[in-house]
C-alpha positions in Angstrom: 0.0 0.0 0.0 1.4 3.4 -0.9 2.2 6.1 1.7 -0.4 8.4 0.2 -3.1 5.7 0.4 -2.2 5.1 4.1 -2.3 8.8 4.9 -5.6 9.1 3.0 -7.2 6.3 5.0 -6.0 7.7 8.3 -7.3 11.2 7.3 -10.7 9.7 6.3 -11.1 8.0 9.6 -10.0 11.2 11.5 -12.4 13.3 9.4 -15.4 11.0 10.1 -14.9 11.4 13.8 -14.2 15.1 13.6 -17.5 15.6 11.7 -19.4 13.8 14.5 -17.8 16.2 17.0 -18.6 19.3 14.9 -22.3 18.2 14.6 -22.5 18.0 18.3 -23.0 14.2 18.4 -21.9 12.4 21.5 -19.0 10.2 20.9 -17.9 7.4 23.1 -14.6 7.6 25.1 -13.3 4.8 22.9 -14.1 6.8 19.7 -12.3 9.9 21.2 -9.3 7.7 22.0 -9.3 6.3 18.4 -9.4 9.9 17.1 -6.3 10.8 19.1 -4.5 7.7 17.8 -5.6 8.3 14.2 -4.1 11.8 14.4 -0.9 10.5 15.9 -0.5 7.8 13.3 -1.3 10.1 10.4 1.4 12.6 11.4 3.8 9.7 12.2 3.5 8.4 8.7 3.7 11.9 7.2 7.0 12.5 9.2 8.5 9.2 8.1 7.6 9.9 4.5 9.1 13.4 4.6 12.3 12.0 6.2 12.4 9.4 3.5 11.9 12.0 0.8 14.3 14.4 2.5 14.6 17.8 0.8 15.8 21.0 2.5 12.6 22.8 1.4 10.5 20.3 3.5 12.3 21.0 6.7 9.9 23.7 8.0 6.9 21.5 7.2 8.7 18.5 8.9 9.3 20.5 12.0 5.6 21.5 12.2 4.5 17.9 11.7 6.9 16.8 14.4 5.4 19.4 16.8 1.9 18.0 16.2 3.2 14.5 16.6 4.8 15.2 20.0 1.8 17.2 21.2 -0.5 14.3 20.4 1.3 11.9 22.7 0.0 13.4 26.0 -3.7 13.1 24.9 -3.1 9.5 24.0 -1.5 8.8 27.4 -4.6 10.3 29.1 -6.9 8.0 27.2 -5.2 4.7 27.9 -8.0 3.8 30.3 -10.3 3.7 27.3 -8.7 0.5 26.0 -9.5 -2.9 27.2 -7.3 -4.6 29.7 -5.5 -7.8 29.2 -7.2 -10.9 30.7 -4.9 -13.8 31.3 -6.8 -17.1 31.6 -3.6 -19.1 31.8 0.0 -18.6 30.7 -0.8 -19.7 27.1 -4.0 -17.7 26.4 -4.3 -13.9 26.6 -7.2 -11.7 25.4 -6.0 -9.1 22.9 -5.2 -5.8 24.5 -6.6 -2.7 22.8 -10.0 -1.4 22.1 -13.2 -3.2 21.8 -13.2 -6.0 19.2 -15.1 -3.9 16.5 -12.9 -0.9 17.0 -9.8 -3.0 16.6 -11.2 -4.6 13.4 -11.9 -1.1 12.0 -8.2 -0.1 12.6 -6.8 -3.3 11.0 -5.9 -3.2 7.4 -8.3 -4.9 5.1 -7.4 -8.3 3.7 -5.9 -7.9 0.1 -7.8 -9.7 -2.6 -6.4 -13.1 -3.5 -5.1 -13.4 -7.0 
């Protein structure tokens, strides 16, 4: 998957949740936590892409993206309680740590079509 496609998908998810907020709809704490993480990952991918395509003219934009990236860490830390906690039934079986199952499924990449 191309970098631009990844950024586009992250932006779409972020925009969907932001639209809900702007319309005044109540969003669940899990959705707010997902929004914070989508923003973080979008800027993380953007920064990595700009570093990979390093050009001097992009340095100011890279610095701004890094600022957003660093500022988004604190809200993520404050929303850690929104995720599910690990449940250990025995040493061999653990419940997946993260958000609710449906939220985790939405965040996972879709399965590529078989050829």
